[in-house]
C-alpha positions, -999 to +999 in steps of 0.1 A: -173-081+265-165-118+265-186-121+234-168-092+218-134-105+226-142-140+213-157-125+181-129-100+173-099-122+183-112-151+162-121-131+131-103-139+098-093-109+076-123-112+054-146-114+084-133-084+104-157-058+089-188-079+096-177-090+131-165-056+142-197-040+130-217-066+150-195-059+181-202-021+178-239-027+175-239-051+205-220-028+228-238+003+216-271-013+224-259-022+259-248+014+265-279+029+251-261+047+223-275+053+188-241+054+171-208+035+174-178+039+152-141+033+148-124+064+134-088+064+121-065+094+120-053+101+084-032+129+070-041+152+042-031+126+015-053+099+030-024+081+046-028+065+080-014+079+113-012+115+104-015+124+141-043+146+157-025+178+149-015+171+113-045+150+101-082+143+104-104+114+115-120+091+089-147+065+096-135+029+091-162+009+108-196+021+121-231+012+132-262+034+136-296+024+149-312+036+117-287+020+094-257+036+078-241+031+044-202+031+043-201+064+023-231+080+039-225+110+062-234+108+099-270+118+108-274+154+120-284+141+154-249+128+161-226+140+133-216+174+147-212+160+181-190+131+169-168+155+149-164+178+178-156+150+202-130+135+178-114+170+175-108+168+213-093+133+214-057+136+223-031+114+240-047+088+263-076+110+275-112+099+270-138+125+261-171+122+280-203+142+273-237+136+289-270+153+291-259+185+272-272+204+242-250+226+221-234+252+243-249+237+274-233+221+304-232+185+317-199+176+302-173+156+321-140+142+309-108+126+321-091+151+298-106+176+273-144+182+274-167+182+244-201+198+248-202+222+219-208+215+182-185+230+157-212+242+134-236+257+159-263+231+154-285+218+182-271+183+183-277+165+216-246+159+237-242+122+246-208+110+236-180+088+248-148+089+227-119+066+238-084+067+221-073+037+201-035+033+206-013+011+184+024+007+189+024+035+215+009+060+191-026+075+189-041+056+159-077+067+162-108+067+185-137+044+194-169+065+197-203+059+211-229+087+209-265+098+204-295+104+226-298+129+254-313+112+284-280+102+300-268+120+331-233+107+330-209+082+316-199+060+346-163+050+352-170+013+347-185+021+312-153+040+303-132+011+314-154-013+294-150+008+262-113+012+268-110-026+269-130-028+237-106-002+221-077-024+231-094-054+214-100-034+183-063-023+182-052-059+187-075-072+160-063-046+135-027-054+143-033-091+138-050-085+105-020-065+093+004-093+104-017-119+086-018-098+054+020-093+057+025-130+061+002-137+032+023-113+010+055-130+022+040-164+012+031-150-022+066-139-027+079-173-016+056-189-042+071-165-068+106-175-059+097-212-060+082-206-095+114-190-107+137-217-091+115-246-104+110-233-139+133-205-150+165-218-134+161-254-145+167-248-182+200-228-180+212-252-152+206-282-174+225-265-202+253-256-179+258-291-166+254-307-200+279-283-215+305-290-188+300-328-194+305-323-231+336-302-225+351-329-204+346-354-231+357-334-261+377-305-248+360-283-273+360-246-262+325-241-277+310-261-248+329-240-223+315-208-240+280-223-238+284-231-201+296-195-194+265-181-212+243-204-191+260-193-159+255-157-168+219-163-174+215-179-140+232-149-125+207-126-142+178-146-129+192-145-093+195-107-097+159-105-108+146-126-079+166-104-055+151-073-071+116-088-066+124-094-029+135-058-025+105-045-043+082-062-018+096-041+010+092-005+018+116+019+000+146+032+019+159+067+023+148+091-004+166+121-019+160+145-047+174+127-078+177+136-114+157+110-134+180+114-164+211+106-143+195+075-128+184+064-162+219+067-176+234+047-147+208+020-152+215+019-190+252+013-183+244-017-162+221-034-188+234-054-219+220-030-245+241-042-275+234-017-303+204+000-287+204+037-281+193+058-251+178+093-255+172+114-224+148+143-228+144+163-196+126+138-174+128+160-143+139+156-107+119+138-080+122+126-044+130+089-047+151+060-035+179+061-060+187+024-059+151+013-063+145+038-091+176+023-108+159-011-106+128+004-123+148+017-153+170-015-155+139-037-159+122-013-184+154-011-204+160-048-203+124-054-214+128-030-244+161-045-255+150-081-252+118-076-272+132-051-297+157-052-326+195-047-324+191-009-331+162-003-307+159+033-295+147+040-259+136+075-248+133+087-213+113+120-209+089+140-189+051+137-190+031+165-206-006+175-204-002+189-169+009+156-154+039+152-132+062+123-139+083+106-166+080+080-193+102+053-209+093+046-246+108+024-272+104+018-310+100-020-306+070-043-314+049-029-285+027-048-261+006-077-275-032-070-276-040-102-258-014-099-231-037-088-203-021-070-174+016-068-184+026-061-147+013-095-135+039-121-129+047-145-158+045-123-189+079-132-203+069-135-239+094-153-261+125-136-247+133-163-221+130-139-192+116-147-158+084-127-163+091-108-131+107-076-145+075-056-149+062-069-116+092-054-099+086-021-118+050-018-105+060-027-069+088-002-067+067+026-083+038+020-059+061+018-029+070+054-038+033+063-038+033+067-076+015+049-103+026+033-136+007+024-168+016+013-203+004+025-236+017+027-272+046+050-281+047+073-310+069+048-328+043+020-322+064+005-295+058+004-257+055+035-236+056+032-198+043+062-179+051+068-142+028+094-127+044+110-096+016+118-072+017+153-055 
């Protein structure tokens, strides 16, 4: 256990899988188990923490004495027993099974027992399943099983595995915190890039124009200063939008996509451009964040298009659920790479963060976004709303 704690609590994010698998093997060998696994509760959509009543267990980390590929099903010698044992994990109770065949006796437990297999096979009954609790909620289970020569799981063995389950939970939480901090650092780098590069030019224009206005009193310099100040304000709004996009979405409600699109259009300097709304549908969404999506897509279309650009918002066809934003502008350059990556500002003088915000907000809703050519050879952004 000392080795396990040292190994897990010192693991870096890219080492966790290797070190946790080693720990499972080490402890399983000491317990005489053929299989060891960390299983997480997921809901029907594959999301974490569905709860034992609303979801199922999925294997995250595992070791087997005969080897086990990540996508390989559990061997018949332990698979049915593990599935049955996981089905009986609930609350803080540990499931203990020893020396029992399917339908036989020999099961003991602090809470529910597990000595039958769900599919009627003759899997041997040696299993210990201990809940993994994170933030006071049942997250999953730590399982050791296999073999049939064990008469009982001793109390001190249960205590040992419970301690290991706590270490696993602590390691997973630390990994999440480190990933969260890394994401925050990435956003800070993005902000620093904007401040250092995109704000410097309009700020220099602003200060230079004010200086010339003082010297000459010419209104033209004041007008130029105002335009630069407006540009700085736009960049600040973009940076704030990127910050919000990096967080979870807020409260959702059923919103009409067309209504949100029209609201966003009114807030963007569209000059002589035209908006066409063609039955894009209604979806459960964060209205403000969805407005950010349309604002950035509209701004992208207008900045890269002509004065009479036409932008259309409509619903997807071909059996897909979602909506699109299409324009009749020049389209996306062939050599652009991933347009949703930071820095693709083209020649418009933008920050290059607008489409990054679009992708982050869309994915925060659990949706996906892609770009293709529109019927008018412009750009067409398609947002697929996942069921």
